[in-house]
N, C-alpha and C positions, 0 to 999 in steps of 0.2 A: 557529425551531428545527426546523420540519418536523412532519409528522404522526407518530403512533406507528409506523405501518408503515415510514415513511421512516427514522426514528431506529433502529428495530430492525434493518433490513437494513444500514444504514450502520454500526451499532455492534456487530453480532454478531461480526465478525471481530476487531476490537480487544479485545473482551471475552474471546474465546477465547484470544487471545495473553496477556492478563493472567492468566487461569486457568492456562495452561500454565507461565507464568513462576513463579507462586506455587508450583505443584506441584513445580517443579524444585528449590525450596529444601528440600523435605522428602523427596525421593526420592534413592536412591543411583543416580546417573546412570551410574557406572562399571559397576555390576551390570546396569543396564538395557541398556547398550551391549553387554556381554558376551552378554546374552540375544538381542539383535537381530542382532549380528554374531559368532556363535560361531566361535572359532578365529582371529579376526583381532585384531591388536594395536590395537584402537580403544578409546579411553578418553573420558571426558567432555570433556577439554580439546581433543579433536578438533573440538568444536563452535566453537572460537574463530574460525576463519577464516570461518565461515558464519552466525554468530549473527544479525546484522541481517537477512540475507536469509531465514533460517529464520523469524524473527518476521514478516517481510513476507508470508509465505504466508498468515498470518491477518489482519494489519493491513491489507494491501492487497487483501483478498479482494473487497470491494465498497465503494469509496470513496463518500462522500456526493455527490461531483461526478458520479457515474455516471448520475444521473437528475435532477439539480438544475434544469436548464432545462425538461425535459419536464414535470416536476411542477408547473410554473407553470400548465399547462393553458391555458384560455381567457384567463387573465390575461397570458400571455406576450406577446401582441400589444400589449396596453396598456403593458406594461413596456418593450418595445422601441421604442415610439413616442416615448420621451423619452431622448435621448442621455445626459443626466446620470444618469438612473435606471438605464439599461442599464450604464453604467460602474460605478456603485456596486454594482449587483447582481452584476456580474462579480467584483469584489473581495470582496464579502461571501460569495459562494458558494465561492470558493477558500479564504477564511479559515475558513469553517465546516468544510470538509473537513480543513484542517490541524488545527483544534482537536480534532477527533475522533481523528485518526490519530497525530499527533506525540507527545502525552503518553503514549499507550499504548506506542508504540515505545520512548520513552526509559525509561519505568518497566520495560518488559520487558527491555531491555538491562541495566539496573541489577540486576534480580533474577537474571537468568541469569548475569551476570558474577560476582555474589556466590556463586552456586551452584557455579560451576566455577573460582572463584578467578582471575579475569582481572586482569592488571596494569592499573593506572589509566591508563597511557599508551595502552593499547589500547582501554579503555572510551571515551575521548574520540573515538577513531576510529570506534567503534560509533555514537556519537551523530551524528557527521557523516554516516556512511553511512546511518543510519536516517532522518535528516531528508531526505537526497537521495532515498531510496526513496519517502518520502511525497510529495515534490514530484512525482516521476515519476508516481506513482499518481494523484494529483489531476488533473494536466494530461491524462494519457492517458485517464482516465475521463471527463473533461469533453469531450474531443475525440470520444470514442465517442458520447456523448449528443448532441452538436451535429450530428454527421454523420448521425445517424439520429433526428432530433428527432420526438417524438410528443406532440402537445398535445391531440389529439382522443380522449381516453380517458374511460371511465365510472367505472372503478375504478383507483386509483393502482397497484395490483398489476400492471396491464397494462403499465405503464412498465418495470417490472423484469423482465417476462417477454419482452421483445423479443429475438427470436432473434439479431438482428444484434449487439446489445450483449452478450448472453451469450457468443456465440462470439468477438467481437472483443476483449472485455476479460477476462471471467472465465475462460474456457477457455484462451485464448491466453496471457494473463498468468500464469496458474497453471502452464501448461506451461513457459514461459520461466523462471519463478522456480525450478521444480524442477530444470531443467537447470543453472541458475546455481548452485544449492545443491550439486548433484553435482560440477560442475567445480571449484568453490571448495573443496569438501571434499577432492577429490583433490589439487589444486595445493597447498593448505595443508598437507596431510599430509606432503608431501615438501619444501616450500619455505618453511614458516613461515606465520605469521598475516598479516603486513602486506601481502605481495604480492597475494594475492587480494582483500583488503579495499580496497586502493588501486585495483586494476583495476576492481572492481565499482562503487566510488564514482564513478570517472571516467566509466565507461560509462553509468551511470544518470544522472549529472549532464548528460552530453551529450544523452541522450534526453529528459530533463526540459526542457532549454532548447529543443530542437526542438519538443516537443509544446506548450510555452508559446507559441511563435511561431505554430504552427498554430491553437491555440485562439483567440488574439487575432484572427487573420484570420477564423476561422469566426464569432466573435462580431460582428465588424464587418460581415460579409456577411449577417447575419440580416435577413430582411425586416422593415421597420418598418411 
């Protein structure tokens, strides 16, 4: 399950998403939106087209896969020397990242949907989009780790401070997510909820498949 530092960094984003979702149940979101967007006809239901992507800002902040191979340290070479062990480790690392992200994404969607009274047919679309976003995050994070593998560390915090990973995943992913939120918000405001949700889901699904293929190739090329 990883060390305390690893669990903290991987879990802080999903935990923030949960806190924000719980708070949304007890806050007047319409009043909050009027404060943030004075003079604009923006209400709480304006969140409907962007809800999964909004939660992804937190849930996908730093996936467990972002450092999972590097944190093996000196044991990484031993692990890679056994093909069966390498294959099992690959599956386990992906599953562990899913187990951290997906439950918080689903719970966040449920709580926010209840807060802004989202129809059930759209909630199911939230679940699909949220799971796809988590798949994308896990594979993209693991690809960043594998392409800038660091096993010669003294403190595990060094693994998370790699500038390459911070820039490639955390900064770039956050920037892309914020742009997607803004565009989805705009498109949804004029064209309804389903169009931006479908486009975002399809786009991130394609990216997830691409990154999965690249990750499998990167794992197979790791020196044994």
